[in-house]
Phi, psi and omega in degrees: 000327182296323177298323178296327181287332185274316184232083188285339184291344182280356178297332181294312178291325177299322179294321178294318178296324177300312181298320181295315183289327177295313184289313188249353180108154185276080180229139178300325182298325179294323175296319180291325175297324176296321177298322178297316179295318177295322179296315178297317178298322178294319178299320179294322181292322179292324174298316181292322178295312179298325181287325175296324185271329185228002181093187187295318181297315178297321180299309181295323178296317181292323179298315183294313182297317182292320184289332184249015182293118192299311188294325181286334175287317182290333183276357189288346179272005178262134177276088184227165185279352187302315186293316181288319177300314179298321177297311181290328180298312183277345170294319177296320180294318179298319178295321178297314178300320178299321180290319182287321184272330188255345182242087178248200181291342179267003181289149176255006184240060183298317182298313183297323178296318179298317180295321180290330174293320176297319178300320180296319178297319176294321179294321179296322179292322178294317178296321179293336175291335178277313175213135181292356179296346176295342177296334175297317179295316181300313181295321179297318179296315180299313180299327181284318187283321188306313182282354185283138172223111185283139178280131180271159177297152182278063177229167179307139185296331180287346178276349182264141180297144180297331183283330177289319177297327176295315181289344181290342183255117185296327184289331176290320174302310181300317179297324179293314177298317181295319179298315177296320179300311183294326182291315181291321180297318176300319179297313184297314180297320179295323176296321181294315180301318179292328182290316183265355178060034176212160176280142177253156182293145173285180181300316182292341180257340189281351182267006184300315182291316179295326178288325175296315179294318183294340181257016181271109184288333184290328182257009179058032175082013177253180183298143176212157184291323182299310183291324176298316177297321177301318178299312184292325179297315179289328177295317178293321183288319181267332184073012181229124175301328182291316180294322178297319178292323177296319178297318177296319181295320181294319179293326177294321179297321181296321177291325182292318182277340184286319184220079181297324180295319175297324177294321178298315178295323177295326179295322178297315181299318182294321179294319176296321181296320183288318189246000188292326181206180181230046188259012184301324180298313178290318185295315181294324177294321180294319185290316185286322176294325173293322178296324183263013179055036179247008184271104178269163180302321180294319177297319180299317182295314181299313181293325179289326176293326181293338180296320179294319177298317177301315183296318184295310178301318183293316182288326177294317178294322180293322180298308182294329177295319177297318179296325179295325179299331174295321175291328182291333178296339177263003182240136183253144175060031176283139182291347175297336180298335181292318179289328173297319178293330175299311179300311183295323177296315179297320175296320182291318182294318185281356170290336181251318183273183181303138187226136174220160180297323183286350180291353177263017180304314187279355179266343180302317174299333174294317176300317183296313181294314180297316179298322179294319176294322181295320177300318179299314180298318179295322180293318179297317179294325177297315180295319176298318181293321179294316179298317179295325178292319177297318179296318180293323179292321177296317179297319178297316179295323176295319178295323177294321178296319176296321179293321177295321178295319178294319180295322180292320176299320179297318180297320176299313179295324177295322176298314177299320179295320179296316178299318180295316179296325180295314180293327180289318182290316184281329183051035189271164179250123183276088184300320183295316177297319179299314178295317179297324180277358177083011182276345182225135177248126179256124180241162177245131180294143182290338180292338180255017179230133177285172178299322180295318181295322180294326180288325182286323185252099178252022182260025177283130180237162184273156169287322176196146177297317177217136174289133178287156177297151184297325186258006182263132179275108181262146178288334181259088183283331182258127184267121182296136183229144177230160182268146179282178184298151184289329186275002184282109182277356183286151179296150183264134178221160178268132185215141172283135187265303187276325181271004179054051184270062185269336188258019179290156182291123181294333177295319176296327177293322180295321176298319179295317179299319177296320178295321177297318176301327183279316186258338184079008181230150178277123181286156176272114181226150176277122182277122181264122184266123180285147178290151184294140181287162180289316176254096188299326184289313179293320182294319182295319179295322181291318182293322182286326173298320178294320180296317180300314182298314180291325179295322176296325176295317179300317182293324176298318178296320177296319179297321175298316177300314179301319181296317179297320179297318178297321179296320181292322176296323176294321174295322177296322178299316177298316178302318180297316179300321180294321177296321178296320179297315178300323175299313179296319178298320180295318178296314180298321179296317177299317181296319178295324180293323176292323178298317179293327181293318180295000000 
């Protein structure tokens, strides 16, 4: 009974063990089985909380992590308050999320919402009877609810239930929860006082011993024999738990004011002690098995190996929890802030009061839930990033396609421009096109063709039936011309057919041919007929020899023009190849740029 007077908050777990032992028998194994049931229930609650906050993926991630967390599995054979306290703690968190997310201004169940707020206050009070750390959850819930103001439907205010209007104001919700908590806490404390027939310390008085232990630099803020003896001596001297707690508080103030610098260094060490590792499950098993002479070498090796697994799980959860905080900075009024406040409150309280590594037991699910939601945020951002990258890649490909189309169009236009410049520079006459189009007629002189050839080749056509007068405007400016037979080996000369224009000056024909090459049209000239020579046979032979000589010069000139044309075409081909190479270089550079970007 003396223990109850000193540490009244352990009555909650003692009452749970009492019920278990009465129903199932006084066996340690029954208490351990109760730990298993509370642990499984906590895992389910963690799954439901993570799913409410982050969806199915976050829920399954949290379920897996909580079910396989090494330190909590190893610690389950200890009869301690952590498992029952953690179960009720996260049952309160799940109820709080239900109230915040499901009971807004559009709810039709205002009365039920009010009753559930009262129930939440009562459950927090019961949880605080197991361990006073439940006060941290109460404070976090109040801080979250007070500034909230729910938007009501856009209908007349008298048409909205008074209970819904009550729930629309966050400070009224907070007041309702606080009132329920204080009422149930007063009932529990009164029941304890009637049970032990003594008054118990209030909240402001009951932390004296914990503060005294927490400021003991010799024990690094942990339990020690000297401070425990001081508490019991004052309890025996005064006979009052309140006076014993006040004596411990006064001595703690003396330690705080005597060496502030030492207290600051102690606070740093205590924070490291509380959060530095997650080895309490293995350490407590090693200590108790050694004390009971049950520590075999195999067990020692296994427990020491589990310390590494504990650290890996602990660090991974802490890392993803920190990453989640970055996402929370972009989200307003997220219920995850309540869990963040639970962590901050636990860390702040244990900087001053007694601290042990196992005291962060109930905060591990906070890490699991926050990390699971963070994984969900990271996955969503990854999907968004991939979609944005695909869209950007498609845009680049479309841009590249457009650029290639423009480049191709540029090449076509450049090709046309080169051809145009070629025609302008050479100012040449395309004899082949003119012959094919019928603008020029090529004939073979009868003097260079034998009778047999004349009989075989009857496809000789005239350049014009009659040459128009030089100053007469004729409608047919272009004289149709046709090509002679392909097998005719005789040289080709231009000859008048019907007007017997055989004796015209070859030089004048050359000038006309050059003019045709420049203008593409047959000029209008007056044909001067030479008088018949005295000896027709000799003159005809001389004239035709002269014509052959002049015609060869014309053919040489045409061949030179064709050679120049071939050279220009070869240059254009090289230019086209260079353009193709520039295009390939451009494509390769764009491809390399995309590779570096990825």
